[in-house]
Structure formats: C-alpha cells, structure tokens
N, C-alpha and C positions, 0 to 999 in steps of 0.2 A: 076192682081191677081184675078179678077172676073172670068176670063177664066180658072184659074188654080184650084181654091178652091171653094167648095160649101158646105153648111151646110144642112144636112137632119136629121130628127128624126129617131131614131132607137127604137126597141121595147125591152121590158123586163127589167131586173134588173141587176145591177152590184154589186160588192163587197161593203161592208160597208153600204148596204141598201140604196144606192143612186138610185132613180128611173131612169130607162133607158129612160123613156120618156123625161127626162131632159138632156139626153146625146146626143152628136152629133158626126158625123163622118166628117173627112177631106177627100175630094175627089179631086184627081188630074187626069187630062185626061190621060187615059191609065193605071191607077192604081186602085187597089181595095180600097174600102173605109176603112179608119182606124178609129177605135173608138178613141174619143178624150181623154178618160182616158189612153189609150195606149200611145198616143202622149205625154200626160202629164207626164207619168212615164218616157218616154224617155227623155223628157226635164229635168226632175229632175236629171236623171242619167248624162245627159250632163252637167248640172250645177255643180253637185258634182265633176265630172271629171275636169271641168274648174277650180273650186275652188282649187282642189288638185294641178293642174298645177301651179296656181298663187302662192300657198304656197311653192311649191317645187322649183320653178325657183330661188328665192333668195338664197335658201339653196344650190342648185346646183351651182349657180354663185359663192357663197362664197367658196364652196369646191374647185371649179375649180381654183379660184384665189389663194387659199391656196396651192393647190398641185403644181401649177406652180411657187410658190414662189413670186407671185406678192404682196401678203399681208401677214401680220403676223397673227399667231393664235389669238393674243390678239386684233385683229382689229374688231372682231364682236361687242364687246361692244361699240366701237367707232362709228361703222356704225349705230347701233341702237340708239345711242345718237344723231347722226346727223339727222337721218330720222324721229325718233319717239319722240325725246326729253327724252329718258329713262336716268335716273340718275344713278350715281355710288354711292360708299360709301360716307356718309355725312362727311364733314370736321369737325375737332375739333382742339382745341388748341395744343394737343400733336402732331398731324400730321403736323400742321403749324410749330411748333418749331423744330421738328426733321428732316423734309424733305426739307422745303423751305428756300431759301436764297436770299438776296438782297445785293446790293453793300455796302461797308463799309460806315458808316455814316447814312444809312437809317434803319428804323425800320419797320418790317412787323408784322401786327396783324390781327387776324380774326375779321372782323367787324360784320358779320351777317351770320347765317345759316338758316334763316327763309325765304329763297327765292328759292325754288326748281325751276329748269329750268330757272334760271336768264340769261338774254341776254344783252340787251343794257341799258345804264345808261344815265341819265340826271339830273342835279341838278336844283332845283327850286331857285328862287331869295331869298327865306327864308332859304335855306341851307338844305332842305329835299332832299332825293335822290329817284328819280323815277327809277323803274326797269321794263323793258318789259319782258313778258313771253309768247312767241308765242304759245307754246304748251298748255298753260293754258288759252290762250285767254284773258289775262288781263294785266293791268299796276298796279303795287303796289307801295306804297310810304313807305320808311323807314324814320321815323321821326328823325330829327337831334338830336345829342347827347347833350342835354342841361344839363344833370347831370354829364357829363364828366367822365363817367365810361368806355368809349371806345366802347360802343355799341349803336345802335339806340334806341330811347325811345319807339318805337312801330312800328308796321307794319299794314298797312291798304290798301284795294283795292281802287284805284282811279276810274278805269273804267273796267268793265268786259263785257263778251259777244262779244268780238272782234274776227275778223278773223286773227289769227296768227300775232299779232302786233309785230313790232320790233323797227324801228327807231322812235325817238321822238325829238322834239325841241320846243322852245318857241318863239313866236313873240308877244311882249306886254303881255297881259293877256290871250292869246290864247295858249293852248297846242295842238300841231300838232302830230298826230300819224300815222305812216305808217303801214297799214294793208297789207295783201298779195294781196288784189284786189283793194285797194283804199287808199287815204289819207284823213283823217278826222281831225276835230278839235273841241275843246270844251273849253269854258272859264274856267279859273283856278284861284282860290283865293289862292295865295301863303301864305297869312298870316295864314290861317287855314288849308291849305293843302288839299283842296277839289275842285273837279270840280263843275261848276255851270251851270245850264241850260241844253240844249239839245246838244247832239253830232251831228255834221253836216258834210256831205261829202264835200270835197274840190276838189279832183281829183278822178274821178270815171272811171270805165271801164278798169282798169289795169288787165292784165292776170296773173294768179298764177299757171298755170299748169307746170309740169315738175320738174326738180331737184331744181333749185335755186329760190324759190318763195318769199324769204324775200325781203323787201324793207327798205331802209334807207333814212331818210330825215334830212336835216340841213338847216338852214338859213345862207346865205353867207354874207360877208361884204357889198355886194350890196343890201341887203334886199330882195333878191330873194330866193325862195324855191327850193332847190336842191334835186333831187331824184335819187338814184341809185337802179337798179334792175338787177338781174343776168339772166343768160341764162336758157333755158328749159332743156338743155342737156349737155353732156360732150363736144361734138364737133358736130356742125351741122349748117345749115343755118336756121335762125329764120324766122318763119312766121310773127311774130309781130316785127316790126322794132324797137319798144321801148325796147325790151329785150336786155340785155347785153350792156346797155348804161348808161350814166349820162344825166339826163334831168334837165330843169330849168323852173320854173313857177313864176307868180306873186303871191303875198300873198294870193289872193283869189282863186288861182288855175287856173286862166286864162292864156292865152298866152304861153301854154306849147311848149317847143322846145327841140329837141335832141341836147345836148351840145357836147357829144363825144360818139364814138362808139368803138366796138371791145374790150369791157371790160367784160370778161367772167363772173366774179362774184365779183364785187367791193363792198364789204360789208361796209367798213369803209372809211371815208374821213374827212379831216380837212384842215384848211388854216394855212400856216406858218406865224407867226407874223412878221418875219423880212422882207419878201418881198410880202406877200399876196398871194403866190402861193398856188393853190389847189392841194393837194396830195391825192391819193386814193390807198388803197390796192387792190390787185386782185389775185384771186385763179387760178393757172394754171390748165390745163387739166390733166386728169388721164390716166393711162394705157399705158404710154410710158416708163416705167421703174422707178426705184427708184430715179434717179437723174435728170430726165428731164420731163417736163420743169420746170424752176424756177417759184415760185410764185413772184408776182411783186409789186413794188411801182411805180405808174405812176404820173407824173405831168400832170394834166388835162388842156388842152388848147382847146378853142372853135373850133369846126370843125375837131378835130384830130381823127385819126383812130389808135387804139392800137393793131391791129393785129388779134385778135380772130375772126373767127375760122381758118383763113388761115395761121397765123404765131404764133409762141410761143417764149417766152423769147426775146432774141436779134434778132428778126425777122427771126427765123429759120422756113422754110416752114413746114406746118403740113403734115405728111405722108398720112393722110386719106382724105384730102380735095382737093388736087390738086391746080391749079392756082386760084388766086383771080380774079373773073370775073370783078371786078371794079379796077383792077390794073392800068388802064389807067388814072384814075381820083383820086387816093389816094395812099399815101405811108404810110406803117405802122411805128409807132413810138415805139421804144423800151423802156423798163423801166429805170427809173433813179436808181433803186436798185433792185437786185434780192435776194429774200429769198430762202432758201433751198427748193428743190422741195417738194411739198405736205405738207408744213408746215401750210398752211391755215391761212394766216394773215387776221384778221377781224378788230376789232376796232383800231383806231389810234387817238392820241391826241398830240397836241403841247403844253406842259405844260408851265406855268410861272415858270421859274427856278431860280427866285431870291432867294438867300441864298443857292443854290445848288453848287456843285463843278463846276469849270470853264468848265470842259469837257462837261457839259450839257447846255452850253450857247445857242447853236442852235441845238436843239434835238427834237425828237418825241419818243413816246412810242407806241409800237404795240403789240397787243395780238395775239399770234400764237396758234390757236385752236388745232393744231396737226394733224398728218396724220392718215388715215385709210387704205390707199392703197399703202403701202410700205412693203417690206419684213421684215423691222424692223421699229417700230414706231419712229417718229421724230417730233420735234416741242414742243408743250406743255409747253409754257413759255411766258413771256413777255420780249421783247427785246427793247433796246434803239437804235435809229438811230442818228448818229452825223454828221452834215454837216460841211464841211471844203472846202478849195480851192482844195483839192485833191479828193473830192467826198464825198460819204456817207459811214460811217463805222457802222457796226452792232455789238452790244455788248449785253451780257446777263444782264437782269435787275431783273427779278423775276423767279427763276428756282426751280425745284424739283417736278414738277407735274408728270414727267415721269422718273422712275428709273428702269433700267434693265427690260424694258417691262411692268412694273407695273404702271398704270396710277391712280393718285389720284385726278386729276382735269383737266379741259380744260378751259383755259382763253378765254373769249369772247370779252369783251369791257374794255376800260380804260377811266377814266374820272377824272378830277381834281376838288376837292371840294373847297368851299370858304375858307376852312381852309388851303388850299395849299397842302393837302395830295392827294395822288393818290389812286383811288378806282378801283378795278379789279373785274369783274364778272366772275363766274365760273358756267356754266350750267350743268356740270357733278356732282359736289359736292353740287350744290345748295347753293353757298356761295358768299359773298362779302369780299374781302380782302382790307386792308388799309395800304398803305406804306407812311411813313412820316419821318421827320427829327427831331421831338420833343422828349420828354421824353417817355419812355415806361410806359404804364398804370400800375397801382399798382398790378393788378392780376399777379400771378406767370406765366411766359411764358409757362410752361409745365403743367399748371393746366387745366383740362377739365372743361369748364364753364357749370354748370348745370343751367337750367332755374329756375328762382325764382318762387316758388309756391305762388299763391295768394289765395289759399284755406285756410279755417279756420283749425287750428290744433285741436281745440275743438269748439263746437257750442257756440255762445255768450250766456252769462248768461240770458239775457232778453228773449231769445227764448223759454226757458223751460216753462215760465208762460204766454206766449203771446197768445192772442186770434187769432189764425191763420185765422179763417174764416173772422173775422172783418178786419184784416190787409190785407188779400187778396182782399176783396171787395174794401177797400179804395185805395189800390195800383192800382187796375184796373181802378178806377175812375181817379186817378192822371195821369195814363198812357194816358188815353183818353183826359183828360182836357188839357194836355200840348202838345198834338199832337206828342207824341213820335213815333208813327207809320210812320210819314212822313220821319223820318231819318232811322228807323230800319226795315221797312217792304216794303217801296215803292221806286221804281226807280232802275236804273241800279247800283247805288252806295250805296245801302242800307247797313248800318253796322248791319248785322244780329246778333241777340242775341241767335241763336240756340246753344245749348250746353253750355250756360253761366254757369250753375251750375257745370260743369266740369272744368271751368277756374277760376271762382271767388267765394269767400266766402262772407258771410254777411258783414264782416268788410271791405273787398275790395270794395264791392258795396257801402257801406256807405261812404268810402273815395272818390270814384268817384263822388257821388252825392253831397258831401260837397265841393269838389274842382274839378269840371269837366274839363277834358282836352279839348282843341279845337278839333272839332268845336262844342262841346256840349254847350248849353246855360247855364249860371249861373242862377239858380232858388233858391229862398229863402225857401227851404224846412226845415220844423221843424224836430226834431229828430224822432217823431212819423211818419211823412210822409216818411222820408228816410227808416225807418224800414218797412213801409207798401209796398213801392216799392220793397224793397229787398225780402220780402216774396212773393210778386206777381211774381217776376221774377225767384226766386230760388226755393222756396218751392212748387210752383204750376205752373210748366212750361206749363202744358196743358191748363191753364186758359186763355192764350193769344196766339195769332198767332205768336208773336215774339219769343216765347220760343220753337216753334216747329221746 
C-alpha cells in the first residue's frame, strides 16, 4: 500500500469552511491526485448504495419467492417473527375460547400474556416458570399461582443483558442458560425465585453466525450437559464442526464431545421415560417445494450421522450437495418419525401421563412453530406423538393457531408443570397457555381478562393534610438506611422502581410494605414510616434515583 498511496498537503479552502491545509489527497501511481473530501463523498455514496442493496435484497427475495409460489403472501409476518422476533396480535381469552381446541377431557386456558417473545420454558423446584426471551436478551420468571385464580402471581426478570438466550436447565442450585455464543450458569434460590451471585461462563467460544444461532441445553439422566446447536445455513458444509450437532459436556463445561452430527436444526430434545432414549426434533431444509423434505424426529445415538447436508428425510440425496465425501466411513440414519414438510418442530416433552387417557401412555408433545416457506402456511399447532409396536402416530393436541391463512400464534415450547398441567409458549402472541384435566377456573371462558389496577381510585384521606416535605425526607432516609438500592438500583437483576407511580397507588405500596412478597425482607415499619416511603417513591420520583 505504501507504493500505491501517499498523503500530501494541498492548499486553500473547501466547502463548509474546512481548511484545505487540513485536507489531503490520495495518490496512486499513474493517477491524478484525488482530494480526500471527494473520496469521502464517493465512499458515502457507495455506503448508501450498499445499504439500499442490503435493504432491497430481502424484499426482492420475498417477492421472488411469492411470485414463484414458493411462499404464501402471509409468510412475511412469519419471516419477520423468526428473524427479528416481531410479534403478532396479543392473545386474549376470547381468541383462546373461539379459535383453539384440545382433545376431549382436556381444558385449555390462557395463563399469561405478560411475556412478549416467549421462547423456551423451564420450571423451578418451587413451581415458578422460567421463560427465555432471546430477542429481549433476558430470562423472566412467572410466579406460581398461589391464589389459584389461574394466572401467575407476578412477573419478574431473573437475568438480563444476555446474548439471545434460549435453552435453560437446572443442576442442583445452578441455573444453566444457553446464549447464542456460550453457555453460562448462575446460582438460583428457588425459594425466593431469584438468582444469587455472579453469572459465570461454562462453555465459551461457540459460534452464532448464520441462520440458526439458537442453542438448547438439557441435563441428561447421566448427569451430563447436552447442547444442541443448528447450522449456519439452509444447506452447506460447515466451517465449524460443532454446528448442526448434538454435543455433551461435564457439569463444569469440560470434556466437550460431539455426540451426533448431521442435525440441521435440532431445537428441542428430551428422554423417553420408558426406555431412556434421547429424541430430538429437527427442521428440514428449505426451497425444495411444499412437501419435501419432511421435518424430523430423530433418536439420537452416540456417533451417529443424521444426513444433513447430504441427505434429507429417509436418506434422499440432496440435489444441491452431491455425494457425501465421507460416505466411506458413515451411513446416514433416517428419522423415526417425519413431520409434514416445513412444520418446524421445536420444543418436545415426554409428559407424566398418569390420569390421562390410555392412548397417551407412551407419548410426547411437540410444538410445531409453523412454516414460512410454503405456498400455503402449515403447522402452527401442538401435536402428540404416540409410540406403539406399529411405530409412531401423530395426532393433533392443541390447534387453532392457523385458520385459513390467518395466524394468531406460533407454539415454541412445551413443558409440564409440577401441577401436571402442560404449558405452551407462543412467541408470536407473547403468551403462555395451560392445558390440564382439572376444573375450569371460575372466570367465564369468553371473558377478556383485564389487568387489575393497583392505582388509587381516590387519594388516601391522610395525604391531604400530610407534610409532604417531612415525609419525603424521612422516606429518603429509610430508603438509604435499609439499603433498598442494593435490590432496586444495583446489579443485573435489579427490580427497578422506574414508573412506579403509574403502576401502584399509595394503598398498594402500603400493602406491599406491610406484607412484602419474596424476596423483599420483612421490616417492622410503622404506619408513619410506610407512608413516608410511599410519598418518597410516588409523590417525589425525582428525589431518588430508583424513581428515575
């Protein structure tokens, strides 16, 4: 480059009153000197053109797929949901009652609408439900329903600032979280529903480029940490041998080994209770037509190769990849069950079916996220898989998310709670559904549940004659004295009080201080002290950093 370019001063002035004495020219052998500002303007034009191309390419691709009939017109919202986590219409009781259906003897209820972009689920030992939200970069906790009204008792953030977290599992009092580029862990106090201490990496250096960046983790019956990660592409040879595989590690993240290969995008996996077999869902490749290849359920065996990218479905050779260069040392293994093409099976669970109909004796539930690349959308439901000597039979379990091309939701994960009910996450509607065999909750099934306001209908009587300045000063002193900032202002898991006056009234704050929910400490505040804190937090939000 020294031979090609040189910098020399030039005289005079340029536009915008920039001294030309500060301007330089780029000189290449055999060419005239070019003023740097001219080069800069050219670079700006080039960048703008490049940006326009980047923006236009997805649009052109979408229109091309639409014109050729490869995808449906309604696929755009599904593509944006998959790529960017963009949500659709919020779920409500009316939609659930009118659209969705479950098998006879089961009851479906809307459990929560407070979890936009909800993905994977994991229950704590205390019965609270953890929900990962990759596009929000956090894990939230839905407090168990202790008042038995059919809804969680609250929502709080367990851990934020993460890089696209998806899979979660527990080992002892450690919560493991699979981010897009690593697996980390943090101690978790299930009794109060909060993380404790510092978050620490366990498996680092994972790649998260390309299409299928999500990672899923589970602990197996052998006490090992299992990790599934998808491919970077639709069909290609991977530069990173760990992509499109199932891996296994020790609890501390050491001793990593590739357990199985050829798994294009195995998002969910679980172990069958009757024989200990490990089963994983897998998303088949795109752009080979509406009905090929099938999406897969594979039984994972150590050292096995499941075909991708050289084979699809029942070991049909891929038309774009040619012969497998390692054919002399491996044979592809076909799926034990094929889902309809492009149905995108994600989460899977083998539930405890005690008390269920006999047909569910050996069964699994699988969330079908639904297609984006078919001429007509398909999937968008939860299915049950039934094992018998004749093979595996697929049946509908929770349906109604897709009706005549209109999508109201996209199931992602399924989990069984300690109450025996099945919980289903929906990242399109930002909801959690509950399917059970008990009695229907008292609320009318077609009633839209409105959030209960905790604001004051009228100001409390004592406020009219209160010395606001004195109460504010006393409240500030109590806030500092009891170290409230340690929970409400400091650390990754701070329970922020910003906007508190829009959520709680004086009576509600008094109730919380009188009978604080976990993990708030119980402090012997007098009535005057509770009022002082309430005024400090609500009437004077700018007086403390927690209110900002």
